[in-house]
matplotlib code that plots the C-alpha trace (Angstrom):
import matplotlib.pyplot as plt

x = [174.2, 171.9, 173.0, 169.4, 168.5, 167.2, 170.1, 171.8, 171.8, 171.4, 168.1, 165.3, 163.8, 159.7, 159.2, 160.5, 158.7, 157.0, 156.8, 159.1, 163.0, 164.9, 166.8, 170.1, 173.5, 173.9, 174.6, 178.0, 179.1, 178.4, 180.8, 179.9, 180.9, 179.2, 176.3, 173.1, 171.4, 168.3, 166.3, 167.5, 166.5, 163.1, 162.9, 164.1, 161.5, 158.7, 159.9, 160.1, 156.5, 155.2, 157.2, 155.7, 152.0, 152.6, 153.8, 150.7, 148.7, 149.9, 149.8, 146.3, 145.3, 147.1, 145.0, 146.5, 146.6, 145.9, 146.1, 142.8, 143.4, 144.3, 141.5, 139.5, 139.1, 135.9, 134.3, 133.8, 130.5, 128.0, 129.3, 132.7, 131.9, 134.2, 134.0, 130.4, 129.1, 128.7, 125.1, 123.0, 122.4, 118.4, 116.7, 116.7, 113.6, 111.6, 112.4, 109.7, 108.3, 109.1, 105.9, 105.0, 102.7, 101.3, 102.3, 105.9, 105.3, 105.5, 102.4, 101.9, 102.3, 100.0, 97.1, 97.7, 97.5, 94.2, 92.6, 93.4, 92.1, 88.9, 88.6, 89.1, 86.7, 83.9, 84.2, 84.2, 81.0, 79.4, 80.5, 79.2, 75.7, 75.5, 76.4, 73.5, 71.1, 71.9, 71.2, 68.3, 64.6, 63.1, 62.4, 61.7, 65.4, 66.0, 63.0, 64.3, 68.0, 68.2, 70.0, 72.7, 73.1, 73.4, 76.0, 78.1, 77.7, 78.1, 80.3, 83.2, 80.9, 78.3, 76.9, 76.0, 74.4, 73.9, 77.0, 74.7, 71.5, 69.9, 70.8, 74.0, 74.7, 76.1, 76.3, 79.2, 78.0, 80.1, 79.2, 80.2, 79.9, 80.2, 79.9, 79.4, 82.1, 82.9, 86.6, 88.8, 87.9, 84.1, 83.3, 81.2, 82.4, 81.1, 83.4, 83.6, 82.3, 84.5, 84.3, 84.7, 84.1, 87.0, 89.2, 88.6, 89.3, 92.7, 93.4, 92.7, 94.5, 97.8, 97.1, 97.4, 95.5, 93.0, 90.8, 87.2, 86.5, 87.9, 85.9, 82.6, 82.2, 80.8, 79.1, 77.0, 76.0, 74.7, 72.7, 71.5, 70.0, 68.5, 66.8, 65.0, 64.2, 62.1, 62.8, 61.9, 64.2, 61.4, 62.3, 60.3, 60.0, 61.6, 65.2, 65.1, 66.3, 68.9, 70.4, 70.3, 72.4, 74.7, 75.6, 75.8, 78.6, 80.5, 80.7, 81.6, 84.5, 85.6, 85.4, 87.6, 90.0, 90.5, 90.9, 87.7, 87.8, 91.3, 92.8, 90.5, 87.5, 84.3, 81.5, 78.3, 75.8, 76.7, 75.1, 75.3, 75.0, 75.4, 76.8, 75.6, 77.2, 76.2, 79.0, 79.7, 78.8, 81.7, 82.3, 80.7, 77.3, 74.7, 73.3, 72.8, 73.1, 73.5, 76.6, 75.1, 75.5, 72.6, 72.8, 70.7, 71.3, 70.1, 69.0, 71.4, 71.8, 72.8, 75.7, 74.8, 77.8, 78.3, 79.4, 81.9, 83.4, 83.5, 85.3, 87.9, 88.3, 89.1, 91.5, 93.5, 93.6, 94.8]
y = [193.7, 191.1, 187.5, 186.5, 189.0, 187.8, 187.7, 185.3, 181.4, 180.9, 179.0, 181.4, 181.6, 180.9, 184.5, 184.6, 185.3, 182.1, 181.1, 178.1, 177.2, 177.3, 174.0, 175.9, 175.5, 177.2, 180.9, 182.2, 183.1, 179.4, 176.5, 173.3, 171.7, 174.6, 173.5, 175.2, 177.2, 176.2, 178.9, 177.2, 173.8, 174.7, 176.4, 173.3, 171.2, 173.4, 173.4, 169.8, 169.2, 171.6, 169.5, 166.4, 167.8, 169.1, 165.6, 163.8, 166.2, 165.7, 161.9, 162.0, 164.2, 161.8, 158.8, 155.6, 152.6, 149.6, 145.9, 144.3, 141.6, 144.0, 144.5, 147.5, 150.0, 149.8, 153.2, 154.5, 153.5, 156.0, 158.3, 157.0, 153.7, 151.7, 150.0, 149.7, 146.2, 144.9, 145.2, 141.9, 140.1, 140.0, 136.9, 134.2, 133.4, 130.4, 127.1, 126.3, 122.6, 120.0, 118.5, 115.0, 112.2, 112.6, 116.3, 115.3, 113.5, 114.8, 116.6, 113.4, 111.1, 113.1, 112.9, 109.2, 108.6, 110.8, 109.0, 105.5, 106.7, 108.0, 104.6, 102.8, 105.1, 104.5, 100.6, 100.5, 102.7, 100.3, 97.2, 98.5, 99.5, 96.0, 94.2, 96.6, 95.8, 92.0, 91.8, 94.3, 93.1, 92.9, 96.2, 97.8, 98.0, 94.4, 93.4, 95.1, 94.7, 91.5, 89.6, 92.3, 92.3, 88.4, 88.5, 90.9, 89.1, 85.4, 83.6, 85.3, 88.1, 85.7, 86.9, 83.8, 84.8, 81.3, 82.0, 84.6, 82.7, 82.0, 78.2, 78.2, 75.1, 72.5, 69.6, 68.3, 67.2, 64.9, 64.4, 61.1, 59.5, 56.0, 54.9, 52.0, 52.2, 50.5, 49.5, 49.2, 45.6, 46.3, 44.9, 47.0, 47.3, 49.2, 51.5, 52.2, 55.5, 58.3, 61.0, 63.9, 66.4, 64.7, 65.4, 69.0, 69.3, 67.6, 70.1, 73.1, 72.0, 73.7, 75.8, 79.5, 80.3, 77.5, 78.0, 78.9, 75.6, 73.7, 75.5, 75.9, 74.2, 70.9, 72.4, 74.9, 72.2, 70.1, 73.0, 73.9, 70.4, 70.0, 73.1, 72.5, 68.9, 67.4, 64.5, 62.0, 63.5, 65.1, 68.4, 71.5, 74.3, 75.0, 74.9, 71.1, 69.6, 72.3, 71.6, 67.7, 68.1, 70.6, 68.0, 65.3, 66.9, 67.9, 64.3, 62.9, 65.1, 64.6, 60.7, 61.1, 63.3, 60.5, 57.8, 55.7, 52.2, 52.5, 54.2, 54.2, 53.6, 55.6, 56.2, 54.7, 55.9, 57.6, 57.7, 60.2, 60.4, 62.7, 61.7, 64.0, 64.1, 66.3, 68.6, 67.4, 70.2, 71.4, 69.7, 72.3, 71.9, 69.9, 69.5, 65.9, 65.2, 61.9, 60.8, 58.5, 59.5, 60.1, 59.1, 60.4, 58.4, 59.6, 57.2, 56.3, 58.7, 57.8, 59.7, 61.4, 61.3, 65.0, 65.0, 62.2, 64.4, 67.3, 65.3, 63.9, 67.8, 69.0, 66.0, 66.7, 70.5, 69.8]
z = [-3.2, -1.4, -1.8, -2.4, -5.3, -8.5, -10.4, -8.1, -8.3, -4.8, -3.4, -2.9, 0.3, 0.8, 0.3, -3.2, -6.4, -6.8, -3.0, -3.8, -3.6, -6.7, -7.4, -8.2, -6.1, -2.7, -2.7, -3.7, -0.4, 0.9, 0.3, -0.6, 2.8, 4.8, 7.2, 6.2, 9.1, 10.9, 9.1, 5.7, 6.9, 8.0, 4.5, 2.8, 4.6, 3.6, 0.0, 0.1, 1.7, -1.2, -3.9, -2.8, -2.6, -6.1, -7.4, -5.6, -7.3, -10.7, -10.3, -9.4, -12.4, -14.7, -15.8, -14.8, -17.3, -15.3, -16.4, -17.6, -15.0, -12.1, -9.3, -9.6, -6.8, -5.1, -4.6, -1.1, 0.7, 1.7, 4.4, 4.3, 6.1, 3.7, 0.4, -1.2, -1.3, -4.7, -6.2, -6.0, -9.2, -10.4, -9.4, -12.2, -14.0, -12.3, -14.5, -16.7, -15.9, -18.5, -19.9, -19.1, -20.4, -23.6, -23.7, -23.9, -27.3, -30.7, -32.2, -34.5, -31.6, -29.6, -32.1, -32.6, -28.5, -28.4, -31.1, -29.4, -26.0, -27.8, -29.2, -26.1, -24.2, -26.9, -26.7, -23.0, -23.0, -25.7, -23.7, -20.5, -22.2, -23.8, -20.6, -19.0, -21.5, -21.2, -17.5, -17.5, -17.5, -20.8, -22.4, -25.7, -26.8, -25.9, -27.8, -31.0, -30.6, -28.6, -31.2, -31.4, -27.6, -27.6, -30.4, -28.3, -25.2, -26.2, -25.2, -23.8, -21.8, -20.4, -17.2, -14.8, -11.6, -9.9, -7.6, -6.3, -6.0, -2.6, -3.4, -5.2, -7.5, -5.2, -7.6, -9.8, -13.2, -15.4, -19.1, -20.4, -23.9, -25.5, -29.1, -31.4, -34.1, -37.2, -37.4, -40.4, -40.7, -41.0, -37.7, -35.1, -31.6, -28.4, -26.6, -22.8, -21.2, -22.1, -19.2, -21.3, -18.3, -16.5, -19.4, -19.7, -16.0, -16.5, -19.5, -17.3, -14.2, -14.1, -17.3, -16.3, -19.7, -20.3, -23.4, -23.4, -25.2, -22.4, -19.9, -21.3, -24.5, -23.1, -20.1, -22.3, -24.9, -22.1, -20.2, -23.5, -24.0, -20.8, -20.9, -24.1, -23.1, -20.3, -18.0, -20.7, -23.2, -25.4, -27.1, -25.4, -28.0, -31.4, -30.0, -29.0, -32.3, -32.5, -29.1, -29.9, -33.0, -31.3, -28.5, -30.7, -33.1, -30.0, -28.6, -32.1, -32.4, -28.9, -29.6, -32.9, -30.8, -28.2, -30.8, -29.8, -31.4, -32.7, -35.9, -38.8, -36.7, -37.4, -35.2, -36.2, -33.1, -29.8, -26.4, -23.9, -20.4, -17.3, -13.8, -11.0, -7.4, -4.6, -3.3, 0.3, 2.8, 5.1, 8.5, 10.7, 8.6, 9.9, 6.4, 5.2, 1.5, -0.5, -2.0, -4.5, -8.1, -10.3, -13.9, -16.6, -19.9, -23.4, -26.3, -28.8, -31.6, -35.0, -36.4, -39.8, -42.4, -42.2, -38.3, -39.5, -42.2, -40.0, -37.3, -40.0, -41.1, -37.6, -36.9, -40.1, -39.5, -36.1]

ax = plt.figure().add_subplot(projection="3d")
ax.plot(x, y, z, "-o")
ax.set_aspect("equal")
plt.show()
């Protein structure tokens, strides 16, 4: 009976029934400490190689459970050149620009701002139109709406073109006044000359925001008077009397403000004069002008009671 038959417990050779070596003990005729032959060693190596191949196959077929934090294997790249590069992320959308200006405000604020801009634009257009009609030659519109145009322009937006005339104004004109006042004891005294133009100039010097009254009230009143009176102080036209009363009321108010005649004194009559001096030419000019002042004195005007009352009202309000 062969030592490698089916009924024996010896290890089968590769040409056995299943082509693998059995895992049983050695054959009956061999001892435990016997040395295997060369053929047996080769057969054992082949069997071991086959078993390791089977085990690796089994391990690959069984799904592996990896930890969630373990790195994942990268799929082989094309043509076996290595791991495939990670897929690039899609480009991020372009950022939406943040609105600025009025667009950044709430809807209600946008409506208010739009209305405010519209009002400013309308007022600016009206103002430019009024100034244009004021300086334009006489036409149908100015004849029909001249009063409305003057009410808009005067006195804040007056246009004076004397600076651009061929011969600009080259004189200093001081308006001065004196008065006959009745004191608290009933006596009449005459004051000295008050240089009202110099007082206005002193109030304007160093003042960043001088009032329109300080700059133009007295000057405009004097221009109004000499424009409606001849050299003999006779009224010319219908506005002569109005200009006289306007100038008289201004000087009475100024005298009361300056305290002319002392406390409690009342102006009975006033006299106005102008003192005109030429502006000296520059040193490089050959022009010769007189430096002698020219005086123009107006007659004495009686002060009515209403002017005195207005002066007292203004003093109490101040």
